[in-house]
Phi, psi and omega in degrees: 000119180260140179248129178258157175296336179288342181270002186252131176257121181274133178266344178234179183265015180268125180288337179294344177293337177294311179294326177294321178294322178293317176300315180297321180293322178294319177296321180295316178298318178298318179297318178299317179296318178296316180296321177296320179299310183293323177294318179296316180301314179300312184293324180294325182275310192276325182295313176296328178295316180293329181277353180081018182293323180293329178293316181289324185279311186253352181081010178287141180257054177264131175233141180257126175292136179303330177293320179291322177297318178293320178295319179294322179293318178291327175294322177296315178295320178298317179297317179296317180295317179294323177295320178292326180288345176298338179300333179291341182276345184273140173269105186286350178268359181263115185276008186292340179262005180291146175282137177265124180283133178278133179278120179263121181243123178281157185300318182289333175290323177298317181293325182289329181262056180276152177239129178237143178246124179256133174269113187245130176252145176109349177283128184243340186209182179292331176297319177297317179302315181297322179295317180294315180299315181298318180294318181289319181289344177285344181284145177287131181100351178266119180279314179203162178217144177225124181245149177224117179287334179289318179274342182070036181227160171226119181259123185244128174258124185255140174259349176212155181299131177230131182293146179300324181296324180293316178298315181299316182295321181297321180286318182290336174293342177265011178071036173239155184254131177263119182268342181178158178230128178249000000 
């Protein structure tokens, strides 16, 4: 069951209540699963014992007194209620127990988001930086570019493979010299 932010009604004006509601719903689902497990475990063991099934199957002469069966059933209900009441002990505004989603990056996506650094000589001011950035970002496959006249570099983020010669030519067409590409 997935919970969307669109499924949450806020009673206060705090946006953090959305994440708290999601945390509470996850804890509730976990609690439901635990309660179902223990109820199922109880029923698998005790109902056949009360019905005398183990005696017929294994020859065991175990009989359950109805008073013990009633006590076991009330103990099962008590356990389920106490497990549900554990939700009151959790601070739902504390994100330290949240699961961190692992970012899955496919190999071709890694290759597509390549970063190249060009060593550029001749840039003297911010106007020069803007000319280099504009020339590089005009190329197909260049996602973004950042130039620094102080460092003498232009850092290019690529969304598709771009040949070094193409990058070099774009910068040199703006009358700057490229000394190397990393």
